[in-house]
VEXRO-929023 format. One record per atom (N, C-alpha, C): residue in three letters; x, y, z. Coordinates in pm, whole numbers, plus 50000, padded with zeros to 5 digits. Each point is the difference from the previous one (the first is absolute). Layout:
% residues N
ALAXYZ ...
This chain:
% residues 146
UNK527944782850639 UNK498805007249971 UNK499565007850124 UNK500074993750117 UNK499645006950123 UNK500915012050024 UNK501274998449969 UNK500975010950017 UNK499635011949912 UNK499594997449875 UNK499615010649908 UNK498795007550052 UNK499004992850049 UNK498815006450056 UNK500365008250124 UNK500884994650084 UNK500415007150121 UNK500735013049965 UNK500874999449902 UNK500745011949957 UNK499065010549939 UNK499004995449924 UNK499035009249940 UNK499235007350108 UNK499564992850102 UNK499265006250111 UNK500895009850073 UNK501254996750020 UNK500935009050071 UNK500225013049924 UNK500004999549867 UNK500205012349924 UNK498745008349994 UNK498844993750010 UNK498735007349996 UNK499745006750134 UNK500124992550107 UNK499725004950134 UNK501345001850072 UNK500335012450026 UNK501265003150065 UNK499844997750150 UNK500954993150061 UNK499974997650144 UNK500225013150074 UNK499365001850115 UNK500155012550074 UNK501455003750032 UNK500864990450021 UNK501405003150030 UNK500755005149878 UNK499584996149879 UNK500685003949878 UNK499495013249944 UNK498875004450038 UNK499405012349951 UNK499015004950102 UNK499135008449958 UNK499005005050094 UNK498724991949988 UNK499245000550104 UNK498704993349998 UNK499105006949898 UNK500185012849985 UNK499225007649902 UNK500224994649858 UNK501234996949967 UNK500314994449868 UNK499314986549980 UNK500014991950103 UNK499344987049992 UNK498495001649979 UNK499405009250074 UNK498565002349986 UNK499685005349861 UNK500815009249950 UNK499785005449865 UNK500084988849897 UNK500994991250013 UNK500124988849907 UNK498784990850006 UNK499534997050121 UNK498834991450015 UNK498755006549941 UNK499835012950024 UNK498845007049945 UNK500065000449847 UNK501185002049945 UNK500134999949854 UNK499664986349941 UNK500414989350068 UNK499634986649953 UNK498504997650012 UNK499415004850109 UNK498554998750019 UNK499265007849892 UNK500475012049972 UNK499405008449894 UNK500074992849866 UNK501154994249970 UNK500164992749874 UNK499034988249993 UNK499834992950111 UNK499084988650003 UNK498565004549978 UNK499625011250060 UNK498645005049984 UNK499775004949857 UNK500975007149943 UNK499875004549861 UNK499914988149904 UNK500784989750026 UNK499954987949917 UNK498644993350013 UNK499464999750120 UNK498674994250020 UNK498955007849923 UNK500115013250001 UNK499065008349924 UNK500074997249851 UNK501224998649948 UNK500174996949858 UNK499434986149968 UNK500204990650091 UNK499464986549980 UNK498475000149998 UNK499405008050087 UNK498545001150005 UNK499485005649867 UNK500685010149946 UNK499585005549871 UNK500124989349891 UNK501104992849999 UNK500184989449900 UNK498934989450009 UNK499684995650121 UNK498964989850019 UNK498655005449953 UNK499705012650035 UNK498745006149959 UNK499875000949849 UNK501085003849933 UNK499975001049854 UNK499804986349937 UNK500684989950052 UNK499844986449946 UNK498564995150016 UNK499435002250118 UNK498614995750024 UNK499045007749911 UNK500205013249987 UNK499125008149916 UNK500114995849853 UNK501204997249952 UNK500164995549862 UNK499344986449977 UNK500124991250098 UNK499354987049990 UNK498485001649993 UNK499465008250090 UNK498555002449999 UNK499555006749870 UNK500845009149950 UNK499695006949874 UNK499964990049884 UNK500974991049995 UNK500024989949893 UNK498784991050009 UNK499604996450122 UNK498804991650018 UNK498745007449957 UNK499975013250020 UNK498825007949963 UNK499915001949849 UNK501104998349929 UNK500005001849855 UNK499434988049924 UNK500104988150060 UNK499624987849927 UNK498555001049953 UNK498994999850087 UNK498735005349953 UNK499975014450051 UNK499955009949913 UNK500085013950048 UNK498965002950109 UNK500495004450114 UNK499145002950116 UNK500295014150047 UNK499215009549956 UNK500255013950034 UNK499915002650150 UNK499144992650070 UNK499855002450143 UNK501234996150080 UNK500894992049943 UNK501184995450072 UNK501095010550010 UNK500035009849911 UNK501115009549997 UNK500095008550127 UNK498895004350053 UNK500055007950124 UNK500464991650118 UNK499644987350001 UNK500504991250106 UNK501514998549990 UNK500514999249877 UNK501454998849980 UNK500695012950047 UNK499445011349967 UNK500565012850044 UNK500045000850152 UNK498924995750065 UNK499955000350146 UNK501034990550061 UNK500184988649939 UNK501014990550050 UNK501385006249993 UNK500355005649885 UNK501315006349985 UNK500145011950095 UNK498945007750017 UNK500035011750089 UNK500294995850144 UNK499464988750044 UNK500274995350136 UNK501474996950020 UNK500604993549902 UNK501434997050009 UNK500845012749997 UNK499625009549915 UNK500745012549992 UNK499905007850131 UNK498825000050060 UNK499835007050128 UNK500874993850109 UNK500054986950004 UNK500864993150099 UNK501475003349975 UNK500414999849873 UNK501385003149967 UNK500355014450037 UNK499085009349978 UNK500245013950039 UNK500175001350150 UNK499234992550076 UNK500145000350146 UNK501384994950042 UNK500454989349936 UNK501334994650032 UNK501095010149963 UNK499885006049883 UNK501005009849957 UNK500015012150094 UNK498835004150047 UNK499935011150094 UNK500674996350132 UNK499834987650043 UNK500694995450121 UNK501515000549984 UNK500484996249882 UNK501445000849972 UNK500475014550002 UNK499185009149949 UNK500355014350002 UNK500095005250143 UNK499104995650084 UNK500035004250141 UNK501284995350067 UNK500404987649971 UNK501284995150053 UNK501165008449950 UNK499955004249874 UNK501085008149944 UNK500125013450071 UNK498895005950036 UNK500065013050068 UNK500604998750140 UNK499874988150058 UNK500554998050134 UNK501535000050001 UNK500624996849886 UNK501464999249996 UNK500625010149904 UNK499195009149945 UNK500535009849904 UNK500885010250071 UNK501215001749951 UNK500935009250066 UNK499835014749962 UNK499315003049890 UNK499935014049959 UNK498555004449977 UNK499795013050012 UNK498675005649978 UNK499584998549855 UNK500965000249908 UNK499704998249859 UNK499404986249975 UNK500614989750059 UNK499474986449984 UNK498634998650066 UNK499855006050117 UNK498704999450069 UNK498935006849916 UNK500345011349937 UNK499045007049914 UNK499584991749881 UNK500974993449936 UNK499684991449885 UNK499134988250043 UNK500364993850112 UNK499214988850049 UNK498595004450039 UNK499915012050058 UNK498685005450036 UNK499145002249877 UNK500595005449893 UNK499255002149876 UNK499534986749941 UNK500874990150001 UNK499624986849950 UNK498884994250085 UNK500095001550131 UNK498964994750089 UNK498665006849975 UNK500025013249978 UNK498765007249973 UNK499384995149869 UNK500834998349897 UNK499504995249870 UNK499414986050014 UNK500694991150071 UNK499494986350017 UNK498734999750083 UNK499925008650101 UNK498795000650081 UNK498835005049917 UNK500235010249917 UNK498935005249915 UNK499554989549899 UNK500954993049939 UNK499644989349906 UNK499164989350069 UNK500414996050119 UNK499264989850073 UNK498605004950037 UNK499885012650039 UNK498705005750035 UNK499044999449881 UNK500465004949885 UNK499145000249882 UNK499714986049947 UNK500964991250009 UNK499784986249958 UNK498974993250089 UNK500105002050129 UNK499044994350094 UNK498615005749978 UNK499945013149974 UNK498715006449974 UNK499364994649873 UNK500814998149896 UNK499474994549875 UNK499514985750020 UNK500724992050078 UNK499554986350027 UNK498665000150074 UNK499885008950100 UNK498755000850076 UNK498855004249909 UNK500225010249916 UNK498945004749910 UNK499614989149901 UNK500974992849950 UNK499724989249904 UNK499194988950066 UNK500354996550124 UNK499234989850072 UNK498565004550022 UNK499835012850037 UNK498655005250022 UNK499205000049871 UNK500625004149889 UNK499325000249872 UNK499614986149955 UNK500884990350017 UNK499704986449954 UNK498954993450089 UNK499925003950126 UNK498994993950087 UNK498615006049975 UNK499925011749937 UNK498715006249971 UNK499394995349869 UNK500764993249915 UNK499484995349872 UNK499034988650022 UNK498904999849924 UNK499104988450006 UNK500744987649951 UNK499604988250044 UNK500724987749967 UNK500084997249850 UNK499015004449917 UNK500014996949858 UNK500755010449917 UNK500485010950060 UNK500765010049928 UNK501474998550033 UNK500845004249905 UNK501434999550023 UNK500585013849991 UNK501085002150068 UNK500725012649995 UNK501014999149886 UNK499855008649899 UNK500854999149882 UNK501185009350004 UNK500175007150105 UNK501175008850008 UNK499745011850088 UNK500935009650000 UNK499855011650086 UNK498855008749956 UNK499375006450097 UNK498925009449970 UNK500575013849983 UNK499125009649970 UNK500475013849980 UNK500585005850128 UNK499554995250114 UNK500495005350130 UNK501414995350030 UNK500454989349934 UNK501334994750030 UNK501085008849950 
């Protein structure tokens, strides 16, 4: 078993004598990028599971005020996942060999940054709106300004 693990590591990380140091660094960065992308996907999965659980709990006795809290919970997880995915994109640009790949990664990074910006802004606005409501009133959904 140790031999199998040793051989796997040797094929992933090329020794400087067998290849270039650049190849080794590129391999390590690609593995790091994969780990970060996987972490982002895991964060989304965890957020969806928690939001679905909270949603199911809010359905038992219908609680309209709970839905915005559920949306904010899911939005926090999505924002974190977008940050992780953006970090993976930045790593990709560091090792991209062509301008075409850099352009595609740049477009993806811009889209993810814009999504994160608007998601964060919506979370902030929702928090401000919910904190302005009197304690005996509930927020039943988005307003006309949303």
